[in-house]
C-alpha positions as CSV (number, residue, x, y, z in Angstrom):
1,M,-2.8,4.3,39.0
2,S,-1.4,7.4,37.1
3,V,-2.7,9.3,34.5
4,H,-0.5,7.9,32.1
5,K,-0.5,4.3,32.9
6,E,-4.0,4.0,32.7
7,P,-4.7,4.3,28.9
8,A,-1.5,1.8,28.6
9,H,-3.4,-0.5,31.0
10,K,-6.5,-0.2,29.1
11,T,-5.1,-0.8,25.9
12,A,-3.4,-4.0,27.3
13,Q,-6.9,-5.3,28.4
14,M,-8.1,-5.0,24.7
15,I,-5.4,-6.7,23.2
16,A,-5.8,-9.6,25.8
17,K,-9.4,-10.0,24.2
18,A,-8.1,-10.0,20.5
19,K,-9.4,-12.9,18.7
20,A,-6.0,-13.1,16.9
21,R,-2.7,-11.0,16.4
22,H,-1.7,-10.8,12.5
23,M,1.3,-8.5,12.6
24,S,4.6,-8.5,14.6
25,D,7.0,-5.7,14.8
26,A,8.9,-6.9,12.1
27,K,6.1,-7.5,9.9
28,W,5.1,-3.8,10.9
29,R,8.4,-2.5,9.9
30,K,8.6,-4.5,6.5
31,L,5.4,-2.8,5.7
32,F,6.3,0.4,6.3
33,A,9.3,0.4,4.6
34,R,7.4,-0.6,1.2
35,L,5.2,2.1,1.8
36,H,7.8,4.3,0.3
37,D,7.3,2.5,-3.1
38,L,3.4,2.1,-3.6
39,P,2.5,2.4,-6.9
40,G,1.1,6.1,-7.6
41,G,3.0,7.0,-4.2
42,C,1.2,7.6,-1.0
43,E,1.1,11.0,0.5
44,T,-0.9,9.9,3.6
45,I,-2.0,6.8,5.1
46,G,-4.7,6.0,7.9
47,L,-3.2,4.8,11.1
48,K,-5.5,3.6,13.7
49,P,-4.1,2.7,17.1
50,I,-6.1,0.7,19.7
51,G,-8.7,2.7,21.4
52,R,-8.3,5.6,19.5
53,K,-9.4,7.5,16.3
54,V,-7.8,7.1,12.9
55,M,-4.8,9.3,12.4
56,G,-3.7,10.8,8.9
57,V,-0.1,10.6,9.0
58,P,2.8,10.7,6.3
59,P,4.1,7.1,5.0
60,S,7.8,8.5,4.8
61,G,11.0,9.1,6.4
62,P,13.3,7.4,8.5
63,L,11.2,6.8,11.3
64,F,9.4,3.4,10.1
65,E,12.5,1.6,10.7
66,Q,13.5,2.7,14.2
67,G,12.8,0.5,17.2
68,G,9.4,-1.0,17.9
69,C,7.3,2.1,17.0
70,F,5.7,4.2,14.6
71,G,7.2,7.6,15.1
72,T,9.5,8.4,17.9
73,P,8.5,8.3,21.5
74,D,8.6,12.1,21.7
75,D,6.3,12.3,18.4
76,I,2.8,12.2,18.7
77,S,2.8,9.5,16.6
78,G,5.1,7.3,18.6
79,I,2.7,4.4,18.6
80,P,4.1,0.8,19.5
81,F,3.5,-1.3,16.6
82,S,1.7,-3.9,19.3
83,Q,-0.8,-1.2,19.5
84,I,-1.7,-0.8,15.9
85,E,-4.9,-2.1,15.1
86,F,-4.9,-1.5,11.5
87,V,-3.5,0.6,8.7
88,G,-5.5,2.1,5.7
89,L,-4.1,2.7,2.3
90,S,-5.5,4.5,-0.5
91,N,-4.6,6.1,-3.6
92,R,-7.2,7.2,-6.3
93,M,-4.7,6.8,-9.0
94,V,-4.3,2.9,-8.7
95,A,-6.7,0.1,-8.4
96,N,-6.9,-1.8,-4.8
97,A,-5.9,-4.6,-7.1
98,E,-2.6,-3.1,-8.2
99,L,-1.9,-2.2,-4.4
100,I,-2.5,-6.0,-3.3
101,A,-0.2,-7.4,-6.1
102,F,2.3,-5.2,-4.9
103,L,2.3,-5.7,-1.3
104,S,2.0,-9.5,-2.3
105,E,5.3,-9.3,-3.7
106,H,6.9,-8.3,-0.5
107,G,5.1,-10.5,1.9
108,R,1.6,-12.1,3.2
109,W,-0.5,-9.4,4.8
110,P,-3.8,-9.5,6.5
111,V,-5.7,-7.0,3.6
112,V,-9.2,-6.1,3.6
113,E,-10.3,-4.7,0.6
114,E,-12.8,-1.7,1.0
115,D,-14.4,0.8,-1.4
116,E,-11.7,3.4,-0.3
117,G,-8.8,1.3,-0.4
118,L,-7.2,-1.2,1.8
119,L,-6.7,-2.0,5.4
120,I,-3.9,-4.1,6.8
121,I,-5.2,-5.7,9.9
122,G,-3.1,-5.8,13.1
123,Y,-5.9,-7.6,15.1
124,E,-9.2,-9.3,14.6
125,W,-11.8,-8.9,17.0
126,D,-14.6,-11.1,18.1
127,V,-18.0,-9.1,17.2
């Protein structure tokens, strides 16, 4: 097996073991499009690909609306939507309740509230 196919194979195995998948490509695109208008703004989001560490990435730009991945295939953040475990949002200027209310106006999201902000969950795992 080639070096490039090994991580994709392991990610596919992990996805197959997920208890539930909550986000489709269309829902991720819709979410990323809404991040441009978050109350109080949002300079960086935490993007957690399956099997990798959380990456801090900017939430703005046309890359959110292209194809089935976050970023472009040539970009370091060219992560297929199907491989996003969660996205973290935080804003010190706005309470979590206000962020949840804003997101709820634009759809139903699998949100987990944390002290530092919100997590939009892509997959649910057995513990």
